[in-house]
C-alpha positions in Angstrom: 0.0 0.2 0.0 3.0 2.0 0.2 3.6 2.8 -3.4 -0.1 4.2 -3.4 0.9 6.9 -1.1 2.1 9.4 -4.1 -1.8 9.5 -5.3 -3.2 10.1 -2.2 -4.6 13.4 -0.6 -4.9 14.6 2.7 -7.7 12.3 4.1 -7.7 12.5 7.8 -9.2 10.1 10.0 -13.1 10.2 8.4 -14.0 7.0 6.6 -17.1 7.6 4.6 -20.1 4.6 4.1 -19.6 3.8 0.5 -22.7 2.4 -1.4 -20.3 0.0 -3.3 -16.8 -1.5 -2.9 -14.6 -1.2 -5.7 -10.9 -2.2 -6.1 -8.9 -0.3 -7.9 -5.5 -2.1 -9.3 -2.4 -0.6 -10.7 0.4 -1.6 -12.5 2.9 -1.5 -10.1 0.9 -4.3 -7.6 -0.6 -2.0 -5.8 -4.3 -1.7 -4.8 -7.4 0.3 -2.9 -10.7 0.1 -2.4 -13.1 2.4 -3.1 -16.0 3.8 -5.6 -15.0 5.0 -9.2 -16.1 8.4 -9.3 -15.5 9.0 -13.5 -12.9 8.6 -16.3 -12.2 12.1 -18.0 -9.6 12.3 -20.8 -6.6 10.4 -19.5 -7.6 10.6 -16.0 -9.1 8.2 -13.9 -10.9 9.9 -10.6 -11.1 7.2 -7.6 -12.6 7.7 -3.8 -10.9 5.6 -1.4 -12.5 3.8 1.7 -10.2 5.9 4.0 -11.8 9.3 3.2 -9.0 10.3 0.2 -9.8 11.0 -3.5 -7.0 9.5 -6.1 -6.4 10.5 -9.4 -4.7 8.3 -12.0 -3.6 8.5 -15.3 -5.1 5.7 -17.1 -1.9 4.1 -18.5 -1.0 3.3 -14.6 -4.6 1.5 -13.8 -4.4 -2.4 -14.6 -7.9 -2.8 -13.8 -10.8 -2.3 -11.5 -12.7 -5.1 -9.9 -16.3 -4.1 -9.7 -17.9 -6.3 -6.6 -16.5 -7.4 -3.3 -13.0 -8.1 -4.1 -10.9 -9.0 -6.5 -10.3 -12.9 -5.4 -14.1 -13.3 -6.6 -14.6 -10.5 -9.2 -17.6 -9.0 -10.5 -16.1 -7.1 -13.4 -13.3 -4.9 -14.3 -12.9 -2.0 -15.7 -11.0 -1.4 -19.5 -8.3 0.9 -19.4 -8.5 1.3 -22.9 -11.8 2.6 -22.8 -12.5 6.2 -23.7 -14.2 8.5 -21.1 -17.3 9.2 -23.8 -18.2 5.4 -23.5 -20.9 3.8 -21.2 -19.4 0.0 -20.9 -21.8 -2.9 -21.2 -21.1 -5.8 -19.3 -19.9 -9.7 -20.5 -21.3 -12.4 -18.3 -19.3 -15.8 -18.3 -20.8 -18.8 -17.2 -19.9 -22.8 -17.1 -22.2 -25.7 -17.2 -21.7 -29.4 -16.7 -18.0 -28.4 -16.6 -14.8 -30.4 -14.8 -11.8 -30.3 -16.0 -8.4 -31.8 -14.0 -4.6 -31.3 -14.2 -2.5 -34.1 -13.1 1.4 -34.0 -11.8 3.3 -37.0 -10.9 6.1 -36.2 -8.3 9.1 -38.2 -7.2 9.4 -39.7 -4.2 11.6 -36.7 -2.2 10.0 -34.3 -4.4 9.3 -30.6 -2.9 5.3 -30.8 -3.2 4.9 -27.2 -2.9 6.9 -27.1 -6.2 5.0 -29.5 -7.8 1.9 -27.6 -7.2 2.9 -24.4 -8.0 3.4 -25.9 -11.6 0.1 -28.1 -11.5 -1.8 -24.7 -10.8 -4.7 -23.7 -13.4 -5.2 -20.4 -14.8 -8.8 -19.8 -15.7 -8.6 -16.5 -18.0 -10.6 -14.5 -20.5 -8.9 -12.4 -23.5 -10.7 -9.6 -25.4 -9.1 -9.1 -28.7 -5.8 -10.6 -27.6 -5.7 -9.0 -24.2 -6.1 -10.7 -21.2 -8.6 -8.9 -19.3 -9.4 -11.5 -16.3 -7.8 -14.6 -15.0 -8.5 -16.3 -11.4 -5.6 -19.3 -10.7 -6.4 -22.4 -8.6 -3.3 -23.7 -7.1 -5.2 -26.7 -4.9 -4.7 -30.0 -4.7 -7.6 -31.9 -4.5 -6.5 -35.6 -4.3 -3.3 -37.3 -3.8 -2.7 -41.0 -5.0 0.8 -42.8 -4.1 1.6 -45.6 -6.2 5.3 -47.3 -5.3 8.0 -44.5 -5.7 5.6 -41.8 -7.6 2.8 -39.8 -6.2 0.3 -38.0 -8.4 -1.6 -34.7 -7.7 -4.6 -33.4 -8.9 -6.2 -30.7 -9.4 -9.9 -30.4 -10.4 -10.8 -27.6 -11.9 -14.4 -25.9 -10.6 -14.3 -22.4 -12.7 -16.7 -19.8 -11.2 -19.0 -17.2 -13.1 -17.4 -13.6 -13.5 -18.3 -10.5 -15.5 -16.0 -8.0 -17.1 -16.9 -4.6 -18.2 -16.1 -3.9 -22.2 -16.7 -0.9 -24.4 -19.8 -1.3 -26.7 -19.0 -2.9 -29.9 -18.0 -6.1 -31.2 -15.5 -8.2 -30.0 -13.3 -11.8 -30.1 -13.4 -13.7 -26.7 -11.3 -16.6 -25.7 -11.5 -18.6 -22.9 -8.8 -20.2 -21.7 -7.8 -22.9 -19.2 -3.9 -23.8 -18.8 -1.2 -24.1 -16.8 0.8 -20.9 -16.5 4.2 -22.2 -14.5 4.0 -25.5 -16.6 8.0 -25.5 -17.3 10.4 -27.5 -15.0 8.2 -30.1 -14.7 6.4 -30.0 -18.0 7.1 -33.9 -18.8 5.6 -34.9 -15.1 2.0 -33.8 -16.5 -0.2 -36.8 -17.2 -1.0 -37.0 -20.0 0.3 -33.2 -20.4 -0.1 -30.1 -19.2 -3.9 -28.8 -19.7 -4.1 -26.8 -22.7 -7.9 -25.6 -23.4 -9.2 -22.8 -25.7 -12.4 -21.7 -26.6 -12.1 -18.7 -29.2 -15.4 -17.2 -30.4 -15.5 -14.0 -32.9 -18.4 -11.5 -33.1 -19.8 -11.0 -29.3 -21.4 -8.0 -29.3 -21.6 -5.9 -26.1 -24.0 -2.9 -26.1 -23.7 -0.2 -23.7 -25.4 -0.6 -20.5 -26.5 -4.1 -21.1 -25.4 -7.7 -20.0 -24.2 -10.5 -23.1 -24.6 -14.0 -21.4 -21.4 -16.3 -22.7 -22.4 -19.8 -21.3 -19.0 -22.7 -21.9 -19.6 -26.4 -21.7 -17.6 -29.2 -22.3 -17.9 -31.7 -25.0 -16.6 -35.2 -24.9 -15.1 -36.6 -28.2 -16.3 -39.2 -29.7 -13.6 -42.8 -29.1 -11.4 -41.0 -27.3 -11.7 -41.7 -23.5 -10.7 -38.6 -21.3 -10.5 -36.1 -24.5 -12.6 -32.9 -24.5 -13.0 -29.4 -26.0 -14.7 -26.2 -25.2 -18.0 -25.6 -26.6 -20.4 -22.3 -26.4 -23.7 -22.9 -25.0 -26.6 -21.9 -27.1 -29.9 -21.9 -25.1 
């Protein structure tokens, strides 16, 4: 939070009650809760829960989460959006969805290192730009077989919303192991790599566009699946 000090005005000890909770994330890794007031030109105006007001150049903003916090975001501010545009909302949900990432650990291996490699990132790219990401690094099951141990990470994606500029977008839903490098040969059957690319997703100002994603099993190929868009 110290890195935010340069942006804070004198606030005293008054803490106002805000009607909604939002989180401003800067590209230097710092974050602060409060309320987005407006964007004007290249400047973002933000009122904090500390009673201070922040003015930040748009280039310094990574995102703004609209909801109760970044760990379970309910929407994000697109820093490339024009200040004159009123955003719409893209709602992404998942149905009958189950993905699993497995990694084989040698006896004596460091479990935390293997878990880090086996972490799964759920992300959304809009027009080739990542606007949402959530990483699951939990181990849901451990199976020991002689000198080897299998760590299993079951993916349970969560519904989320992002604020986008009105227009037609290319959207990509991606699930993968972002840290799969050192132990890439230890994955069973290999690192997770699932991607669904959808062109022509229209987002209208002040409206919500729903995008539902599911899994389709490929015929005669046990354990193989692909991401699909669910319509109606």
